[in-house]
N, C-alpha and C positions, 0 to 999 in steps of 0.2 A: 655489145653483144647481149642479148637477153638471158638465154640459158647457157651459163659458162660452167663446163665441168671442173671441179676443184679437187676431187678425191676419188679414188678407185676407178680411173677410167682405162686402166691398162687392158689391152686386148679387147676393147669395145668398139673399135672403128671398123667400118664396113661400107663399101659402095653399093647403093641400091638404086633402083630405077624409080624415077619420079614422074608426075604429072607436068604437063607444059605449064609452067609457071615460073616466077622469079622467086629464088629462095635467099634468104639472108642467113649468114652465119649466126646461129643461135636461135633459129626459128624451131618451134615445136612442130613434129610432123605426125600425121595420122595416115592410116590406110584409107585410100579414096574408094575402096569397094571394087575397084577394077584391078587390083594387084599392083597399083603404084602408091607412092607416098605423095601427099600433098600437104600444105601448110595448115596447121590448126587455125580455128577461128574461136572468138568468143563464144561460149555456150557449147563447146565441144564436150560431148559426153563419152568419147572414146579414149581408153588408156593411151598415153603418149609413150610410145616404145621407142622413138628415135628423136633426136635433135640434129638439125643441119650443122655441120662442121666446115662449110665453106659457102661463099655466096656465089651463085650462078644464075643466069637465066637460061631456061632451057629452050630447045628448039620448038617448033609449032606443033610438034607432035610429042606425045609422052614417051617415055623410054630412055631418056638421058640418065646418065649416072650421077648420084650426088654422094659425097662423102658425108657419112652420118655416125653418130655415136649411139650405141644402145643405151638406153636409159637405166634398166634394172640394175641395181647395185651401185649407181653413180650419184654422187651428192653434187648439186649445182648451187651457183649463186644465181639468183633470178631477179630480174627487174620487176616492179610492181607498178601498178597503173596509178597509185595513190601511196601517201605515206602509210607503212605499216605500223600497227599499234602493238605494244607488248602483249596485249590480249590475243593477237593473232598468233603468237608463238605457241606451238603445240596444236595448231589447228590445221585443218584441210582447206585448200583454196582451189577456186576455179580459174581458168585462163580468162584474161581480158583480151588477149589477141594471140597471135602465133609467136610474139616475143615478149609478153608480159602476163603476170598473174594479177588476179583481183584478190587481195588478201581478205576482203570483207564479203566475199561470195562462196557459198559452199553448196551449191545445188548439185554439182558434179564431182566434187572432191578429187581433184586430179593431182594435186600437189601439196605435200606435207611441209608446213614452215617449221624448221627446227630452230632458227634464230634470226635476229635482225642483223645485217651486216653494216656496222658503222652507225652514223646518226640516222635517225628515221627519215630525215629528209633527203637521204641518199636513195630512197625507194629501192632498197636492195634487202633480199631475204637469202637465207641458205636453207636447203632442204633437198627433197627427192620427189620424183614422180611415183605416185602410187602404183601398185601392180608389181613392183620390184622392191626387194629388201635390201637396204644398203649393206655392203661388205659381202654380198652373196657371190 
């Protein structure tokens, strides 16, 4: 799983309608402009308000429901697309995909890196999506 909630996730689960896509548990989600959630992609400049909490393939039409977690106030362990460096700690990063962050990119500043989880070769960091304040 890419974005795994590890702290302060109580009361944050909700079922919301999604676009006709395949969703994997841990995918970052964005509003697709039509009132449905879609998987985020590299270069996304929209705040990540939800993360998928189940894996499903939706029907051919949008409107199926997906269990999601609201991101504001939740701390996540996140996969990275490359080894993070100590100099990435305390910085903001972009998405590399719906399921990873790019610790070396900061054009859109969507995820704050608080710390590295384990060895740098684990490609995991801990932090939160910006737009929400942890413990709020």
